[in-house]
Steps between C-alpha positions, in 0.01 A plus 500: 500500500646835400522778754255787494664827392313679781678283757837573337431873504394476865835337587691763301310776684577336835876494432521833321734640767757222444683662209437505128223239475364351178346177383517294185261235376674168446325179392163615632645602837706799616853582610540791744815710464660734751783710358518266198539184713231232503403488866168318485251313286123519500354164404139389547432826686763420763820691581827305497809696611847376409686337786776698670654474846389855580145417396500181706616691809246776443204266450589262781269203458511467121272298278689364201333386180577485128329771295425243230573129451875443475594845633746564782345562837404859579352672803122483466356819644139466609420680824697824453366616161303787657802635693672741256791583730578137582471386139709791370773428757508134395541600135777749584691237700453244223613735225810604693616141539437386143779533242473756223353364179751388243536748214340388176743446215360708216779398263420130479570357162244270350667189366308323228534126461693372200 
């Protein structure tokens, strides 16, 4: 089941104080970016935040689940969605611990088969 865009926009509004926030539709679901880093996924109208040590310490008693079948475990956020400050702080801590995205190579040569 694909996520409802209204739920995605609600999440983005809730974490609006966590930096430069945007989302991108991917395979019927959504990736949430903070300062150009993927920090969370919205799948089946649920919020899955990438695992970090800072996030684990901040949350305390974490619930881990895959965002989709075969995915790595993420922190499933259920009870704190209405708390803007808490959710924004979690996203800030997560973004700070994640590595910068790898630069895209715009000069890739296309090799045709012979």
